[in-house]
C-alpha positions, 0 to 999 in steps of 0.5 A: 824825494826829500833832502834834509840839510843839518848844520850850523850858520853855513847851512842856516844862512838866515832862513826864516824859522817861522817858515818850515819850508824856508831855505835861507840865502846860502848853499841850500837855496842854491842847491835846490835851484840847481838840482830841481831843473835837472830832474823835471819828473822828480818831485823834491822837498828840500828841508833846511834845519841849520841853526846858527851857532850850533856845535855838534853837541847841539845838533845831537840834542835836536837830531831826533826832531830833524830825523822826524822829517823822514828824509831820503837823503841827509846832508850834514855840514858841521864842526867849525863852531866846535873850535871857533867857540873856544876862541870866541866864547871860551868854550872847551874843545875836546877832540875825542868828545867831538869825534865820539859825538860826531860819529854818534850823529852820523850813525843815527842818521844812517840808522834812520834809513836815509842816505848820508852825505857828509860835507867836510867843514872848512876853514879858509886861511885868513890871518886871524883864524890861523891859530885855529888850524891845529885844532880844526885839523883834529875836527877834520880827523874826527869827521873823516873817521865818521865819514869812512864808517857811515857816509854814503858820500863825502864832499871834501870842502876844506880841501876844495877851498884850500885848492881854489884859494891858491889862485884867487884871493881867499876873500872871494870865498869867505870874508872871515875864513868861516862863512862862505860868500855867494861864490863859495856857496855856489861851489858847495851846492855844485859839489854836493849835487855831484855827490847826490845825483847817483842817489836820485832815480 
């Protein structure tokens, strides 16, 4: 069974681009380490095609290459850069164009025959990122609409992190509100495994 992960730096997590089997040091690697022992009779192939800095339009542009992997399950985690790059780099953010492109990506994954697992992008409540929340909520709206139409499973990460950070400092989960700590990466992996297990025979 082949599981493909598509996304930005959160998925990329420093993977070796010269090694097609490289998983990086983030949630993808933890996912693989946790899932494989649960199914000793299943041969898994894990493929990380996250690219740091990618917006949804970048993912759309390289999607055919990703889908050529012929995965059984595709995990899509993207959306934060579409807002963040507006503030960091002055790039335009158009919520309607985002939603249209995200839905197109989701539909294309589904049309490939793979099970689609959409992981909600997340933004933790750190002071210098609060100004991004209004537009990020528009990202979440677009992601939710695509998930409702195309996803076989949905992991509400923004809601999960908002909940757990009520009792524990946000810094335990992200130093900058965007990139997960090891603790947060474990939570992402654990929640993905819960959603993916029904698809594993």
